[in-house]
N, C-alpha and C positions, 0 to 999 in steps of 0.2 A: 185749180188741178192738183196742188201741193197738199190740199187738204185729203184729197180724194186718194192721193199715193200714201199718207201716211194710215188714213183710215184702212186700206186694205192690208199695209204692209203690218199693222197691228194685229191683223185678224190670221196670218199665215204664221206658222212656226217653222222656222228653220232650225232643226233641231240635229242634224245628223252628225253621228259621234265620232267617224272617223275622220273627217275633216277637222272637227274640232280638236281632236287630240294630236292629230299632223301639225296644226297649227301651234300649239304648245308646244312641242318638241322641237319645231324648228326655232321657232324663235329662242327656246330655251338653249338649244345649241351654238345660236349665233350669240348671244349675250355671253355665254359663257366663254366662248371661243376667242370674242374680242377684251373679255377681260382678263384672262389667263395670259394672252399673247402679251396685253399691256404688263402683266405684273412680272412677266418674265423680263420682258424690256425695262421695267422702273427698278426691281428690285438687283439686277445684274450691273444697271448703269449706277444706280448710287451706291453699289458696293465697290465699283470698279473706281466711284470717284472719292471715296474714304479710304480706299486703298492706295491708291495712284494717283489720284486728282486728275482733274479734266484736262489740263494742259502740263507737258512736261517738257522743262529745256535742260538740254544736258549737250555735251562736247559731241561733235559731228561723228565720233569715233563710235557713238552711242553704248560705251562699254561704260556703265555703271559701276560694275563691279571692280573695275582696273583703279586699285587704290595709286596709281603711279599717274594717275590724272584726274582733277578736280576742277570744279567751277568757282571762280572767285565771285562770291557774295558780296558787291560792292554799290555804292551809290549810284554808278553808270547802268546796271542791271536793273535796278530797282525803278531807275528815271524812265526806261524803255518800258517796263511791263507796267506800272503805274497809272500810265495815261488812259490805258483802256478802261472805260467805266464797266466793261462787262464780266471785268476781275473782281472776284470778290475776296481773293483770298491768295496769300504769297507765302510760301512756306519753302525754305530750305532743306533738303534733307541729305542725309548720308545713306548709303546701301552696304552693306558688307555679308558676306557670305560665311557659313560656319557648319561645324558637323557636330549633332547633340549624340551622345551615346550613354544610353541608360540601360544595363544590365544586358537583354539580346537586342535592343532596338537603338537603330541608327537612322537618324533624321538629317537630312541636309535642309539646312534653315536660310532663312533670308532676313537678315536682320535690317530693320529700317527704323529711323532715326523719329522721333515722335516728341512734340512739346507736353502732351500730357505724362511723359516719365520723367519726373523729377530727379529721382534717385539714381546715382550716378552707375548703380550696380544691379539696377531694377529691371525687370522686363515685362511686357505683358505677351501673352500666348494665347493662340486659338483655343478655344473650347475641345475640339476634337482632338488636339494632341493634349490636352491635360487628361481627357478621357482614356485616350490610348497607354497615356504612362503612368496612370493614377498620380498625377500632381494637384496640387492647390495651392492656395494663395499663403505666401511663406516658404513654400519649398524652394531647394536650391538647382539648378543645373547645371552642368559643366559642359562648355562647348569647346570646339578647339577652332582657331583660326587658321588660315593658311595664306600667307604671302611668302617673303625673301625667307622666312622660317615659320613655325609651328607656336602659336602662342595659346595658352589656354586659361580661358577665363570662366569664374565663377559668378551666378546671377541668381538675384532673388525672385520669385514670382511675385510680382507685384500685383497684378490683376490678371484675368482671365476674360477674353471677348469673344463674341460669337460672331459669327459671319455667313452670310449665305452662300458662299464658297467652301466646299470642303476639299482642300487640297492638300492631300497625304505626300506629295511628292516634294514640295517647296514651300513649305507653309513660312507665313510671314509673321515676323516675332518683331515687335516694337521695344527699343531700347532708348536711353540717354544719349542726345546727340554728342555731347563732348566725351562720353566713353567711345563711342565708335570712332571720333575723330582721332583720339590719343592711339586707337588701334589702328588706324591708317597713317599716326605719324603727322597729322596735318594741325594746322591752326585754326583758329575758330572762325576765319574767312571762308575755308576750304571745305565745298559739300560736293556731293555726287551731281546733285540736279536739281532745279528749281520747279517747284510743284505749285500749279496752279487753278484753282477752283472758278469756274465761272459760271454767270446765268445766261442762260439759252434757251431757246427753242426746239432746236434740232440741230443735226447732226453736221449740215453744212452750216450752219451760223457758226458752231465752234471751228470747223475747218477754217474758217475766213478770218475769224480772228488769230489762228496760230499762224497763218499764211502770214498776215499782218505782221506779228510778232518777228515769224523769222526773217523778213523783209528788211526790218528794223535791227533787228540784230547784225544781219551781215553789211549795213550800213555804216555801223559802228566797227573803229577797228577793235575796240578793247574788246568786243564781243562778236569779232567775225567768225569765229572757231566755232559759236553755238548756234542751234536751231532747234525750234519748238515743233513739240509732236502732240498730236490728239492721243485721247485713249481709243478712241476708234480706230486709229493706226496703230497703234500698240497690241490693242488685242481684235486684229482685222478677223480672225477666225470666228472669234467668238461673237462681234458683232454681224457677220454675216450668216452664222448661225440664228441668229435674233431675225433676219431678213428673209430666211429660209420659212421662219415659222410663219412670219408673216406671210408671205406668200401661200403657203396652206391654209392659212385663216382664211384670204380671200375666197380661195377656191372653194372653200367648205362654205362660206355664204351664200356663195352664188348658188353652189349646191343646194342648201336649204331652202333659198327662197322658190327656187325651181320645184322643189319636192313639195314645198306647201302651196305653191301656186295649181300643180297637178293637181293635187288633191282637191282642192278648192273648186276647181274647173269641172273635176267628175261628179263631186258632191253637188254643184250647184246643176249640174246637166241632171241627176236623177231628182233633183226637187222640182227642175222643171217639167218633167215627165210625168211626174206625181201630178203637177196643177195644170195639165194641158186644159183641161174642161174649164179650169178657172180663168187660164189666159184666152181663153175662146170666148168666154163670156163677158170679159174685159172689153176684149176688142168688138164684141157685137153692140157694147154700149158706148160705143166711141171713142175709147181711149186710144191713144197711137201707140206705136211699137217700143219708141224710146220711153215714153211713161211708164209703160209696164216694166220694161227693163230695169228701171229705176227704181219700183218697188222690191224686185229681186234683188239689187245690189245692194239697197238699204239694208236688208234681213243679212246678204252675205257679209257687209261691213259690220255689223254688229256683232257677228260671230268671230270676226277676225279680230275685233278690237278686244272683245272677252277674254278670248285666249291669248293674245298677246299682253293682257295686263296679267292674266294668272302666271305666264312664263316668266314677265319680269319681276313679279312676287318672290317665284321660285328661285331665280337667278339671286336675287338680293340675299336670301335666306341663306343659299348656298355659299354666298362668296362673303358674307359676316363671318360663319360658322368656320367657312376653311381659313379666313384671314386670320382668326382668332385661334385656333385648336390646331391649324396644319394637318388632319386627320388625313389627308391625301399624302402619301410619301412618293419622293421620288430616289432614284436611284443617282447620287452625286458625279457619280465616273460618266454616266452619258447625259445628265441633262444639268449639270453645274450646281443645282439647286438639289437640297434634301427634301423639299417638299415642294407641291403645287403652288406656285405665287397665283396670288389673284389681286386685283387693281380694277376699282370701278370707276371708269371715267364717264360721267352722267352725260357730258355734250356728247360723246359718240354713241352710247347707246340709245338715246334721243333721236339724233341723225339714222342711226339704224332702224328705229322701230317705223318711224316716219316712213323712210325711204324705202323698206321691204312692205309696209302696210298699203301705199300707195303703187308698188308694183304687184303686188298680188290684187289689189284690187281692180287694176287696170288689166289685168289678164282675165277676168272676170266679161268684160266686155266680148270674148269670143264663144262660152255658151249662150250667151244673152243675144246672140245673130238667131240661135233656133226659135227665138220668138215669131221672126220674122216668117217663119213656114208653116208657121201654125195659120190653118184656115178655121176660122170661126165657126164657119156653117158646117163643116166635117165634125167639128171635136163636140159642138151641141147636138148634132145628131145623134153621135155615139153616145151619147151620155144618155 
């Protein structure tokens, strides 16, 4: 019977254009949706980790910019944190606010210490700030620091870095740690916070690590005034926005599968109507309804598979060029990024392809019920 199914299906041609195009568009939209959503989450998460790490330990007052309060970086604190295997980097940092004035431009800056800044009066500034002020490597900037009294410092632009964030309100400027400590009149053991970079699978795992660290800090008298907080908590609105994107993507996936399924059902029905006489002939020769259905399902599955492969190829090409050239731009004031990010998660794409393929194929069992109602005597007499 299998040979007869293959024989018949090879002589029928299911080449309806509309269902084919519909499947391509649906799979293309689905793949691009999850790639862009994954790109947003990956780029924003990595940039947050670069700028402020995954977990931050600070005073309960949570005032990183108050130079009257500091975190003492000693062996007690190191012992508490270093026992966690997920923690891959420990970095004490100093934060300091300042005002930058150049001609008619005034910016509020957030200075942060960084180990790659070796010179005491050197800084690294974001690219958008350098572009706005026409600054280049080797130029000098004059900054004003306000605490008990105002102090003025002149810094040399040592490097210019790019960031996926374009924040014109409070740009981060990296400086030498000892330079910022001296501005706060701190010794070498005093810092604003301790930043930890961790290896984790999801947000919940990171939250569990942070909670355990906080519990250990409270249990020790020397660190009872400290607590740990994840980047998810510090940038809650940003991650909530990412969750909203994921929700919209899930809705879009369901919608595209429904659209593809509807078009395939209508296309298969049209194809069955065109082949009523062939179906009647096969029934008269003793072939069962189920085996006749398998013939048409095989033809439909081949069309779905070809359309799916084409959609995957188009999506891979788009993601490659977008990731390399960033030709699709975004307004960073609304989307946090200046371009459309893409990230190809091959496992997710394969799972999406298989799931959508199976769901669409199962939906085609509905039009196959039409075969049950065909009377071979009537169709052959009409022929």
